[in-house]
VOGU-3710 file (C-alpha; in Angstrom, 3 decimals, decimal comma):
1> mrrvegslnn> 0,000/0,000/0,000  2,875/2,378/0,835  4,417/1,672/-2,564  1,191/2,676/-4,314  0,905/5,859/-2,236  4,547/6,680/-2,885  4,067/6,206/-6,611  1,049/8,509/-6,628  2,963/11,133/-4,620  5,845/10,994/-7,090
11> erhaldkles> 3,455/11,422/-10,015  1,745/14,328/-8,288  5,144/15,934/-7,651  5,953/15,554/-11,338  2,734/17,334/-12,242  3,536/20,202/-9,878  7,069/20,612/-11,204  6,427/20,795/-14,915  9,376/20,638/-17,259  10,164/23,736/-19,307
21> hpyhgpsala> 8,256/23,833/-22,600  9,593/25,735/-25,635  6,082/26,815/-26,600  6,096/29,844/-28,907  9,185/31,740/-27,965  9,804/33,757/-24,805  6,749/35,124/-23,029  6,163/38,743/-22,173  6,252/37,794/-18,495  9,732/36,328/-18,961
31> lglaralflg> 11,027/39,081/-21,275  9,876/41,999/-19,217  7,306/44,471/-20,492  9,686/47,053/-22,011  11,571/44,520/-24,110  8,356/42,774/-25,208  6,878/46,079/-26,395  10,162/47,006/-28,129  10,265/43,744/-30,068  6,542/43,951/-30,847
41> afqamgnlvv> 6,951/47,353/-32,472  8,869/45,766/-35,339  6,311/43,054/-36,070  3,574/43,249/-38,691  -0,161/43,039/-37,935  -1,553/39,588/-38,613  -4,902/37,815/-38,899  -5,955/36,486/-35,513  -8,461/33,939/-34,185  -9,855/34,698/-30,710
51> igaqwgdegk> -11,090/31,565/-29,004  -12,375/30,533/-25,580  -9,960/28,156/-23,840  -12,471/26,797/-21,312  -16,265/26,255/-21,442  -17,185/29,664/-22,815  -18,007/32,901/-20,963  -14,297/33,682/-20,613  -14,656/37,356/-21,502  -14,009/37,169/-25,234
61> gkivdilard> -16,252/40,164/-25,898  -14,040/42,576/-23,982  -10,834/41,264/-25,578  -12,321/41,411/-29,081  -13,522/44,942/-28,359  -9,994/46,028/-27,414  -8,341/44,369/-30,422  -11,026/45,431/-32,929  -9,696/48,974/-32,777  -6,657/47,848/-34,799
71> vdavvryqgg> -8,298/45,564/-37,384  -10,178/46,099/-40,628  -12,788/43,374/-40,086  -14,174/41,181/-37,303  -15,688/37,902/-38,510  -17,930/35,664/-36,411  -17,492/32,095/-37,635  -19,761/29,691/-35,676  -22,610/29,342/-33,198  -25,825/31,314/-33,028
81> snaghtvine> -27,717/33,694/-30,792  -27,104/31,381/-27,824  -23,770/33,168/-27,376  -23,433/36,392/-25,448  -20,636/38,959/-25,215  -20,780/41,975/-22,917  -18,702/45,099/-23,587  -18,477/48,029/-21,168  -16,906/51,278/-22,354  -17,332/55,029/-21,969
91> rgtfvfhlip> -20,518/54,875/-24,085  -22,267/52,341/-21,864  -22,884/48,606/-21,643  -23,434/46,656/-24,865  -24,578/43,042/-25,074  -23,924/41,133/-28,290  -25,412/37,806/-29,377  -24,755/37,543/-33,121  -23,159/40,798/-34,225  -19,390/41,081/-33,603
101> sgilyhgtlc> -18,514/43,706/-30,999  -16,242/45,402/-33,535  -19,389/47,230/-34,662  -18,579/49,815/-31,965  -15,623/51,083/-34,014  -15,979/53,360/-37,022  -14,424/51,821/-40,117  -14,431/48,215/-38,876  -16,411/45,788/-41,037  -18,404/43,226/-39,056
111> vigngvvvdp> -19,167/39,902/-40,722  -21,357/36,924/-39,847  -19,746/33,994/-41,635  -21,176/30,870/-43,236  -20,517/28,762/-40,112  -23,063/30,699/-38,049  -26,742/29,740/-37,830  -28,913/32,859/-37,918  -32,260/33,520/-36,286  -33,343/36,552/-38,344
121> aslieeldhl> -35,797/37,715/-35,685  -33,039/37,765/-33,044  -30,661/39,458/-35,454  -33,123/42,246/-36,273  -33,907/42,711/-32,576  -30,181/43,061/-31,834  -29,689/45,510/-34,714  -32,586/47,653/-33,497  -31,376/47,651/-29,897  -27,832/48,660/-30,843
131> qtqgvkigkn> -29,178/51,497/-32,967  -31,187/52,807/-29,999  -27,839/52,915/-28,147  -26,383/55,140/-30,843  -24,504/52,477/-32,824  -24,553/53,185/-36,563  -25,193/50,107/-38,688  -25,155/50,134/-42,474  -22,489/48,978/-44,887  -20,298/48,122/-41,919
141> fvvgqrahli> -22,315/44,950/-41,280  -22,830/41,937/-43,561  -24,042/38,355/-43,220  -23,011/35,452/-45,426  -25,307/34,028/-48,079  -24,168/30,544/-47,036  -25,075/30,953/-43,350  -27,990/28,692/-42,398  -31,302/29,933/-41,051  -32,996/29,022/-37,806
151> lpyhkaidka> -36,711/28,476/-38,441  -39,626/28,234/-35,982  -39,659/24,445/-36,096  -35,976/24,323/-35,085  -36,773/26,140/-31,841  -39,820/23,995/-31,130  -37,940/20,731/-31,714  -34,996/21,961/-29,621  -37,193/22,685/-26,591  -39,334/19,556/-26,904
161> seqskgsrri> -36,307/17,299/-27,347  -34,578/18,736/-24,285  -37,681/18,325/-22,128  -38,097/14,700/-23,194  -34,570/13,767/-22,074  -35,253/14,101/-18,361  -32,025/13,499/-16,415  -30,062/13,318/-19,680  -30,625/16,997/-20,471  -27,543/18,783/-21,773
171> gttgrgigps> -28,625/22,320/-20,880  -29,489/23,677/-24,327  -30,815/27,234/-24,533  -33,712/26,053/-26,714  -32,941/28,589/-29,442  -32,928/26,083/-32,302  -29,154/26,012/-32,763  -28,693/22,234/-32,749  -31,653/21,363/-35,010  -30,532/23,992/-37,536
181> yadkisrigi> -27,055/22,470/-37,664  -28,652/19,015/-37,935  -30,564/20,155/-41,050  -27,345/21,588/-42,442  -25,539/18,266/-42,078  -28,602/16,417/-43,434  -28,445/18,684/-46,512  -31,973/20,023/-46,046  -31,066/23,358/-44,480  -32,314/26,718/-45,756
191> rmgdllnpkv> -29,700/29,452/-46,063  -29,650/33,231/-45,769  -29,183/33,522/-49,527  -32,472/31,691/-50,050  -34,279/34,660/-48,506  -33,346/36,622/-51,622  -35,260/34,192/-53,853  -38,853/33,805/-52,553  -39,677/30,958/-54,951  -36,668/28,883/-53,878
201> frtkleenlv> -37,295/29,650/-50,202  -40,934/28,573/-50,408  -40,128/25,340/-52,261  -37,544/24,336/-49,656  -39,875/25,294/-46,804  -42,760/23,240/-48,235  -40,547/20,192/-48,697  -39,141/20,441/-45,175  -42,507/20,932/-43,482  -43,892/17,695/-44,931
211> evnwfvekly> -41,381/15,759/-42,826  -41,224/18,197/-39,911  -44,990/18,267/-39,353  -45,228/14,484/-39,382  -42,333/14,338/-36,916  -43,621/16,915/-34,416  -47,167/15,563/-34,488  -46,218/11,926/-33,981  -43,328/12,267/-31,545  -43,997/15,461/-29,579
221> kmerfevekv> -47,772/15,823/-30,046  -47,286/19,410/-31,233  -49,330/21,495/-33,656  -48,377/21,605/-37,311  -46,469/24,524/-38,830  -48,296/26,406/-41,587  -46,282/27,063/-44,740  -47,926/30,397/-45,529  -47,474/31,791/-42,025  -43,771/30,930/-41,891
231> fqqymgyadr> -43,235/32,103/-45,486  -44,761/35,543/-44,892  -42,890/35,947/-41,641  -39,515/35,222/-43,258  -40,176/37,338/-46,324  -40,650/40,215/-43,884  -37,222/39,432/-42,446  -35,824/39,288/-45,988  -37,034/42,824/-46,749  -35,230/44,094/-43,667
241> lkshivdtvm> -31,965/42,170/-44,104  -31,492/41,866/-47,877  -29,058/44,768/-48,128  -26,734/43,013/-45,660  -26,733/39,539/-47,292  -23,592/39,097/-49,426  -20,940/36,560/-50,457  -18,751/36,940/-47,373  -16,322/34,206/-48,484  -14,990/36,277/-51,378
251> lvnkmidrrk> -15,306/39,531/-49,438  -13,082/38,428/-46,554  -10,558/36,622/-48,772  -10,161/39,698/-50,969  -9,580/41,836/-47,877  -6,799/39,503/-46,754  -5,311/39,489/-50,256  -5,152/43,299/-49,988  -3,257/42,842/-46,696  -6,116/43,991/-44,521
261> tvlfegaqgt> -6,123/42,706/-40,935  -8,947/40,350/-39,941  -9,954/39,140/-36,505  -11,953/35,885/-36,339  -14,289/35,770/-33,357  -15,409/32,463/-31,880  -18,391/31,808/-29,640  -18,621/29,426/-26,669  -15,275/27,730/-25,896  -12,896/24,887/-26,716
271> hldvdfgtyp> -14,527/22,394/-24,384  -17,944/22,972/-25,946  -16,644/22,045/-29,406  -18,725/19,274/-30,994  -15,596/17,179/-31,673  -13,123/18,130/-28,961  -15,376/19,167/-26,096  -16,960/17,162/-23,279  -19,328/15,392/-25,673  -22,340/15,166/-25,558
281> fvtsssstag> -22,409/18,184/-23,224  -21,255/20,481/-25,998  -22,548/22,940/-28,572  -23,400/21,869/-32,141  -20,582/23,574/-34,015  -16,795/23,731/-34,291  -15,919/26,281/-31,626  -12,189/25,540/-31,813  -9,777/27,452/-34,048  -10,291/25,076/-36,993
291> gastgtgvgp> -13,851/26,359/-37,224  -12,479/29,754/-38,239  -11,552/28,301/-41,629  -14,625/26,147/-42,240  -16,909/28,873/-40,874  -15,597/31,632/-43,131  -14,008/30,027/-46,196  -10,611/31,472/-45,293  -7,847/28,891/-45,571  -5,672/28,120/-42,516
301> tkidavlgia> -2,522/29,426/-44,239  -4,068/32,906/-44,189  -4,402/32,880/-40,389  -1,341/34,003/-38,430  -2,114/33,482/-34,753  -4,643/32,157/-32,246  -5,364/33,913/-28,952  -6,952/31,829/-26,215  -9,095/33,512/-23,558  -9,161/31,950/-20,083
311> kayttrvgsg> -10,487/33,175/-16,766  -8,134/33,177/-13,790  -10,518/30,539/-12,438  -13,052/28,327/-14,274  -16,785/28,513/-14,982  -19,304/26,400/-16,816  -22,997/26,853/-17,699  -25,394/23,945/-18,032  -24,829/20,239/-17,506  -21,664/18,239/-17,985
321> pfpteltdav> -18,485/17,272/-16,120  -16,571/19,984/-14,279  -13,660/18,486/-12,285  -12,700/21,627/-10,315  -16,247/22,789/-9,520  -16,713/24,354/-6,089  -20,158/23,877/-4,568  -19,225/25,523/-1,262  -18,988/29,117/-0,052  -15,743/29,626/-2,000
331> ggglqargke> -17,519/28,821/-5,255  -20,420/31,024/-4,249  -18,002/33,859/-3,563  -16,447/33,559/-7,014  -19,911/33,559/-8,563  -20,978/36,664/-6,640  -17,795/38,700/-7,142  -17,464/37,660/-10,777  -21,158/38,316/-11,480  -21,292/34,912/-13,086
341> fgsttgrarr> -24,641/34,988/-14,813  -25,105/34,484/-18,563  -25,533/37,617/-20,696  -27,893/35,720/-23,024  -29,848/33,413/-20,712  -29,215/34,881/-17,270  -28,364/31,394/-16,013  -25,992/31,131/-13,045  -22,560/29,816/-13,978  -20,940/27,017/-12,006
351> cgwfdgvvvr> -17,564/28,127/-10,613  -14,322/26,372/-9,730  -10,547/26,644/-9,560  -8,357/27,168/-12,624  -7,916/23,866/-14,465  -4,535/23,565/-16,152  -5,518/20,334/-17,890  -8,426/22,086/-19,579  -6,391/25,085/-20,776  -3,343/23,048/-21,824
361> yatkvnglts> -5,626/20,883/-23,969  -6,966/24,078/-25,547  -3,389/25,095/-26,333  -2,891/21,838/-28,230  -6,127/21,543/-30,231  -6,232/25,240/-31,166  -2,528/25,786/-31,680  -2,712/28,749/-29,305  0,044/31,302/-29,779  -0,832/33,300/-26,668
371> lavtkldvld> -3,318/33,702/-23,823  -5,431/36,482/-22,366  -6,250/35,843/-18,697  -9,439/37,545/-17,551  -11,096/38,356/-14,219  -7,890/38,287/-12,201  -9,506/40,885/-9,932  -12,189/38,409/-8,852  -9,492/36,513/-6,924  -8,591/39,588/-4,841
381> gckelkvctg> -8,883/38,806/-1,154  -8,739/35,007/-1,485  -6,438/33,735/1,252  -5,645/30,602/-0,711  -5,840/29,670/-4,388  -5,724/26,260/-5,997  -4,730/25,229/-9,509  -5,567/21,840/-10,954  -2,499/20,127/-12,443  -3,996/16,715/-13,221
391> yryqgklyrd> -6,772/14,217/-12,507  -6,724/10,988/-10,512  -9,141/8,289/-11,681  -9,124/4,610/-10,729  -5,564/4,776/-9,453  -4,183/6,531/-12,527  -3,027/10,135/-12,844  -3,963/12,009/-16,003  -1,915/14,993/-17,109  -3,832/15,304/-20,385
401> mpadlqaltd> -7,566/15,651/-21,005  -9,203/12,209/-21,082  -11,731/11,498/-23,834  -13,640/9,215/-21,444  -16,615/11,183/-20,102  -16,862/8,888/-17,060  -13,276/9,623/-16,107  -13,978/13,370/-16,260  -17,164/12,980/-14,251  -15,706/10,849/-11,448
411> cepvyktfkg> -12,077/11,977/-11,321  -10,440/13,682/-8,365  -8,522/16,852/-9,273  -4,898/17,129/-8,166  -4,152/20,624/-6,883  -1,185/22,884/-6,294  -1,930/25,490/-3,634  -0,896/29,131/-3,806  -0,970/31,932/-1,280  -3,514/34,587/-2,239
421> wsgsttgatt> -2,960/38,333/-2,152  -4,426/41,030/0,078  -3,738/43,911/-2,300  -6,084/44,925/-5,101  -5,566/44,098/-8,769  -8,789/45,828/-9,826  -8,159/48,366/-12,558  -4,428/47,630/-12,842  -3,019/48,681/-16,213  0,632/47,690/-15,760
431> ykqlpveakr> 2,240/44,456/-14,678  4,266/46,302/-12,016  1,045/47,232/-10,197  0,197/43,605/-9,462  0,984/42,044/-6,067  3,938/39,670/-6,126  1,625/36,741/-5,296  -0,529/37,555/-8,343  2,574/37,632/-10,538  3,665/34,272/-9,170
441> ylqyledlse> 0,183/32,861/-9,828  0,124/34,137/-13,434  3,598/32,782/-14,126  2,474/29,342/-13,008  -0,672/29,490/-15,156  1,518/30,358/-18,140  3,906/27,469/-17,507  1,105/24,993/-16,830  -0,848/26,004/-19,940  2,290/25,872/-22,091
451> cpidmistgs> 1,301/29,173/-23,644  2,579/32,740/-23,076  0,265/35,339/-21,560  -0,151/38,497/-23,677  -3,072/40,206/-21,920  -4,516/40,355/-18,394  -7,981/41,729/-17,642  -8,367/43,376/-14,234  -11,944/44,634/-14,492  -14,966/44,848/-16,763
461> krsetiilrn> -14,066/48,189/-18,363  -12,070/48,459/-21,590  -9,362/50,452/-19,807  -8,902/47,902/-17,016  -6,462/45,773/-18,976  -2,753/44,987/-18,926  -1,348/44,501/-22,421  2,037/42,797/-22,216  2,233/42,236/-25,946  -0,231/42,883/-28,779
471> plktrprar> -1,522/39,473/-29,978  -2,165/40,938/-33,428  1,511/41,621/-33,997  3,125/38,615/-35,550  5,612/37,632/-38,202  4,294/38,281/-41,713  3,215/35,125/-43,551  5,464/33,687/-46,228  3,858/34,284/-49,617
//
């Protein structure tokens, strides 16, 4: 028995003392801020993917808002109106669901790519609300002809299916996202471009409703959908949106060919990806960096870098495994201080300690070139902090993310403990302002994640950010 315990202790020690990884060159934390900024000044602006490194809700909206100032276009490449980004600046608080937050900058083109599924009613509602807040929307916003539509029957099926699952519910928002993607893969989807051709739209709708109505009546005992009602409703949407519907594939590629800078904005997070997430407790699209190519028609050789966004702790919404979840007063404190409630659904987020296994896996599957760590200020005042370095399951220690859902559900996290800090990080704009314990904590997160930290968010406002190195500045691509 002592041999087994000794072996486990040795393995745990190995996880705590990670070997040095030559990830993507020296980090800004290691270089020192002045030298990092000096070197960055001589680098060209590149095309960047911004991706969540956890289970979504990492604060991508704020980071995209900051970076959008220096780009020519922001392109959303997957998901639907189930996503939510909140941006707080001197003009107020803005909540985005479909439209990229780059819309707040004059001269930045905002694009909804072909990988997104669009609920036109939600899109129009968002457009109208932003305009009441003083945001000008015209030629600066376009949506791809190839993006698929969410129709009323998608929402109805989504809600009915979730309710019928009982204890097997995955926590869907019921907004029709999954059923719309299912139609896309089944090759019976209706696309945004079809709104521009009423005859084609009606033919596809009639064909789909023959099967849909039989399905909803027999399985869910729901009322039938009337072709004429849905047709008239969506032709009204078409009149409102037709000036924005274009071929975004050629538009974005031509911008890149003219050496314009493009930022690709993901929704949700790595561990909600339909392939690489905690399946089946995932979203229905490719939320990892690879989705930026398939969701926009821009080849991977035209993308220069990938920025991962991770909270200084971990949150998750909905069902599914969460190894570091805290169900005690500590978790409740993180939820309260971090205001961890969804900007789209209002649902409370589950909270837990930073999980290095989760973020390191995101580094691998996304090819992350750097990290932005958000909500560091939420940890202010914590006497003790823990970081997960691995999982123990059935006598085995896992350093890498297991594909086995049961292992993730029943594993015991292995922690390294850190001393917290009594000083405040809230509103810090330079690395020097941070308490030494916070610096030590960030350095460990960087080493554990095998990815350099470029940005640190210390509050909800745009200005409450430490920029160690601009993620957009990268080596120019070989042509």
